[in-house]
C-alpha positions as CSV (number, residue, x, y, z in Angstrom):
1,X,0.6,0.2,0.3
2,X,1.1,3.1,-0.9
3,X,1.7,5.5,1.9
4,X,-0.3,8.7,0.3
5,X,-0.7,10.6,-2.8
6,X,-1.3,13.7,-1.1
7,X,1.9,16.2,-1.0
8,X,4.7,15.0,1.2
9,X,4.9,17.1,4.6
10,X,8.2,18.7,3.5
11,X,7.9,20.2,0.5
12,X,11.0,21.5,-1.9
13,X,10.0,24.9,-0.6
14,X,11.6,23.6,3.1
15,X,14.8,22.0,1.8
16,X,16.7,20.8,4.5
17,X,19.3,19.0,2.4
18,X,20.8,19.4,-0.8
19,X,23.5,17.8,-2.8
20,X,24.9,19.7,-6.6
21,X,26.3,17.1,-8.4
22,X,27.6,15.2,-6.1
23,X,31.1,12.8,-7.6
24,X,32.2,10.5,-5.0
25,X,35.8,7.8,-5.6
26,X,37.4,5.1,-3.6
27,X,40.5,5.4,-4.8
28,X,40.7,5.2,-8.8
29,X,37.0,4.2,-7.8
30,X,34.1,6.7,-9.3
31,X,31.3,5.6,-6.9
32,X,29.0,8.1,-7.9
33,X,28.5,10.1,-10.6
34,X,26.5,13.9,-10.4
35,X,23.7,13.5,-7.7
36,X,21.2,16.3,-7.9
37,X,19.1,16.1,-5.4
38,X,16.5,18.5,-2.7
39,X,15.8,16.3,0.5
40,X,12.4,18.6,2.1
41,X,12.8,18.6,5.7
42,X,10.5,16.9,8.1
43,X,9.3,14.5,5.1
44,X,10.9,10.7,5.0
45,X,12.7,10.2,1.8
46,X,13.3,6.7,0.3
47,X,16.3,6.0,-1.9
48,X,15.9,2.6,-3.4
49,X,17.7,0.5,-6.1
50,X,19.5,-2.4,-6.4
51,X,22.9,-3.7,-4.8
52,X,25.7,-1.8,-5.1
53,X,24.2,1.0,-7.0
54,X,25.7,3.4,-3.8
55,X,22.7,4.0,-1.8
56,X,24.9,3.2,1.5
57,X,27.9,5.6,0.0
58,X,24.9,7.7,-1.1
59,X,23.7,8.3,2.3
60,X,26.8,8.3,4.5
61,X,27.4,11.7,2.3
62,X,25.4,13.6,4.5
63,X,27.6,13.0,8.0
64,X,31.0,12.3,6.7
65,X,31.3,9.0,7.3
66,X,32.9,7.9,4.0
67,X,35.4,10.2,5.7
68,X,37.1,7.3,7.2
69,X,37.0,4.8,4.4
70,X,40.4,5.3,3.4
71,X,41.1,6.9,-0.4
72,X,37.3,8.7,0.1
73,X,36.9,12.2,-1.5
74,X,34.3,13.8,-2.8
75,X,33.4,16.8,-5.6
76,X,31.1,18.5,-5.6
77,X,29.0,20.2,-3.1
78,X,26.1,18.9,-0.9
79,X,24.8,21.2,1.9
80,X,22.3,21.4,5.2
81,X,21.0,24.1,5.6
82,X,22.5,26.0,2.6
83,X,25.6,25.7,4.6
84,X,28.4,23.3,2.9
85,X,28.7,19.6,4.4
86,X,32.3,19.6,3.3
87,X,33.8,23.2,3.8
88,X,36.7,23.3,5.1
89,X,36.0,24.9,8.3
90,X,33.3,22.7,8.8
91,X,33.1,20.9,12.9
92,X,32.4,17.1,11.8
93,X,31.6,16.2,14.8
94,X,29.0,19.3,15.6
95,X,28.1,17.6,12.1
96,X,27.2,14.6,12.4
97,X,25.4,15.8,15.9
98,X,22.8,17.8,14.2
99,X,22.7,14.1,11.0
100,X,22.7,11.2,13.2
101,X,22.3,7.8,12.1
102,X,21.2,4.4,12.4
103,X,22.5,1.4,10.9
104,X,21.7,-2.2,9.4
105,X,22.2,-4.0,12.2
106,X,21.3,-2.6,15.8
107,X,25.6,-1.2,17.8
108,X,24.1,-1.3,20.9
109,X,27.4,-0.5,23.0
110,X,28.5,-2.7,25.7
111,X,27.2,-0.6,28.6
112,X,23.8,-0.5,30.3
113,X,20.9,0.6,29.1
114,X,21.0,4.3,30.5
115,X,24.6,4.4,29.3
116,X,23.6,3.7,25.9
117,X,21.4,6.2,25.5
118,X,23.4,9.0,27.3
119,X,26.8,8.2,25.7
120,X,26.2,11.3,23.1
121,X,25.2,14.4,25.6
122,X,28.0,13.2,27.6
123,X,30.6,13.5,24.9
124,X,28.9,16.3,24.2
125,X,29.5,17.9,27.7
126,X,26.7,17.7,29.6
127,X,27.1,16.5,32.4
128,X,24.5,16.7,35.6
129,X,22.3,13.9,36.3
130,X,19.6,15.5,36.3
131,X,19.5,16.6,32.6
132,X,20.6,13.5,31.9
133,X,18.2,11.6,33.1
134,X,15.9,14.4,31.1
135,X,17.5,13.5,28.3
136,X,17.3,9.2,28.4
137,X,13.8,8.9,29.2
138,X,12.9,11.4,26.5
139,X,14.3,9.7,23.9
140,X,13.4,6.2,25.9
141,X,9.7,7.1,25.4
142,X,10.3,8.6,21.7
143,X,11.1,5.7,20.6
144,X,8.0,3.6,22.6
145,X,11.1,2.3,24.5
146,X,10.4,3.8,28.3
147,X,7.3,1.5,29.2
148,X,9.9,-1.5,28.6
149,X,13.4,-0.3,29.8
150,X,12.3,1.7,32.7
151,X,13.0,-1.0,35.4
152,X,15.8,-2.2,34.1
153,X,17.8,0.8,32.7
154,X,21.0,-0.5,34.5
155,X,20.9,-4.2,32.4
156,X,23.5,-4.0,29.2
157,X,21.7,-2.9,26.2
158,X,22.4,-6.3,24.6
159,X,20.3,-8.0,26.9
160,X,17.3,-6.7,25.0
161,X,15.6,-8.4,22.1
162,X,17.6,-7.4,18.6
163,X,13.7,-5.3,17.8
164,X,14.1,-3.6,21.0
165,X,18.2,-2.7,20.5
166,X,17.5,-1.5,17.7
167,X,15.1,0.6,19.0
168,X,17.6,1.7,21.3
169,X,20.1,2.7,19.0
170,X,17.6,5.1,17.5
171,X,16.8,6.7,21.0
172,X,20.6,7.1,21.1
173,X,20.2,8.8,18.0
174,X,17.8,11.3,19.4
175,X,19.7,11.9,22.3
176,X,21.7,14.2,20.8
177,X,19.2,16.1,19.5
178,X,19.7,15.7,15.8
179,X,18.2,17.5,12.9
180,X,18.0,14.7,10.3
181,X,18.2,10.7,10.6
182,X,19.2,8.7,8.3
183,X,18.7,5.0,8.5
184,X,20.7,3.0,6.7
185,X,18.1,-0.8,6.3
186,X,17.6,-0.6,9.3
187,X,14.6,-2.9,9.6
188,X,16.5,-5.5,7.5
189,X,17.6,-7.6,10.3
190,X,14.6,-7.5,12.5
191,X,11.1,-10.0,12.5
192,X,7.4,-8.1,10.7
193,X,6.5,-7.1,14.1
194,X,9.2,-5.0,14.9
195,X,9.7,-3.5,11.6
196,X,6.0,-2.8,11.8
197,X,6.7,-0.9,15.2
198,X,10.1,0.8,13.7
199,X,7.8,2.0,10.5
200,X,5.3,3.6,12.9
201,X,7.8,5.0,14.5
202,X,9.5,6.4,11.8
203,X,6.8,8.1,10.7
204,X,5.9,9.7,14.2
205,X,9.5,10.8,14.5
206,X,9.0,12.4,10.7
207,X,6.6,15.3,12.2
208,X,10.0,16.6,13.8
209,X,12.5,15.1,11.8
210,X,14.1,14.8,8.2
211,X,15.0,11.0,7.9
212,X,16.2,8.9,4.5
213,X,16.1,5.8,4.5
214,X,17.7,3.3,2.4
215,X,15.5,0.2,2.1
216,X,15.9,-3.1,-0.1
217,X,11.9,-3.5,-0.2
218,X,9.8,-1.4,-1.9
219,X,7.3,-2.2,0.3
220,X,8.5,-0.1,2.8
221,X,9.2,2.4,0.8
222,X,5.2,2.5,-0.6
223,X,4.5,2.2,2.9
224,X,6.7,5.2,4.6
225,X,8.4,7.3,2.5
226,X,6.8,10.7,1.1
227,X,10.1,11.0,-0.6
228,X,11.6,8.0,-3.2
229,X,14.7,8.2,-5.1
230,X,16.0,5.1,-7.2
231,X,19.8,4.3,-8.1
232,X,21.2,2.9,-10.8
233,X,25.0,2.4,-11.3
234,X,25.3,3.0,-15.3
235,X,27.3,1.3,-18.6
236,X,30.8,2.5,-16.4
237,X,29.6,1.3,-13.0
238,X,29.1,4.2,-11.5
239,X,25.8,4.8,-9.7
240,X,23.6,7.8,-10.6
241,X,20.2,9.0,-9.5
242,X,17.7,7.5,-11.9
243,X,14.6,9.0,-10.4
244,X,13.3,11.2,-8.0
245,X,9.7,12.1,-7.2
246,X,7.1,12.1,-5.0
247,X,6.6,8.3,-3.6
248,X,3.0,7.9,-4.6
249,X,3.9,9.2,-8.2
250,X,7.1,7.0,-8.7
251,X,5.0,3.6,-7.4
252,X,2.0,4.4,-9.7
253,X,3.0,6.3,-12.6
254,X,7.0,6.2,-13.5
255,X,8.6,7.7,-15.5
256,X,10.5,5.2,-17.1
257,X,10.8,1.7,-17.9
258,X,13.5,0.6,-15.9
259,X,12.4,2.3,-12.7
260,X,8.9,0.0,-13.2
261,X,10.9,-2.8,-13.5
262,X,12.3,-2.3,-10.5
263,X,9.6,-1.4,-8.5
264,X,7.9,-4.5,-10.0
265,X,10.2,-7.1,-9.1
266,X,11.2,-7.6,-12.9
267,X,14.9,-7.3,-11.4
268,X,17.0,-5.9,-8.3
């Protein structure tokens, strides 16, 4: 079921992130070619496409996670609130506070549930225990986990069920008070019930946050996203943005046959 056929909550008139002719290289490998996109604020944008087309590499541009890969090089422009993400004076630590990320598998730290949530605020200088308690409770409440864990906050985060672990990771990202939340296949390791909870959470959070998800699930993209970006590799094995539109438009009336073939499962 497609989410809706209405205008997304965000719009290009209220753009949160932009890329202008972005090219990404890993050493001599040209991974992404000339990707230009406007990502609306307070909406969910889904990046879809077959394996190897550069979806995750594209996602990692927004918080400069590709910087951690030896030989990575970026040409072009990425903007957050019209400010350059790759500027010489960009504070990368502050950028990653503004642009949080949730990974494919829950990366719960080997500490307590409480410590997992407040690790970001502590890193950014929050020392007051009452303030940390407030952040922890608010973040766990946002992900509908507070009632499930409020009596076991001292227990290891790794003791939780995997679906709870993923929501804990989302709570940890939210505790840093980001503006943008990147989610890289964040439901692929979850059972259907946990997936449903995370999808419901995405939609609730998108009232306040800008969310970009990478997903292999066409059903998930149709259910939760406002905008959809279809990526493909070309004959030179370079990942390119093939089509970008409102999700309802893409899934009901794609612009070309290749997009239609992918979203209907003919390849990928």
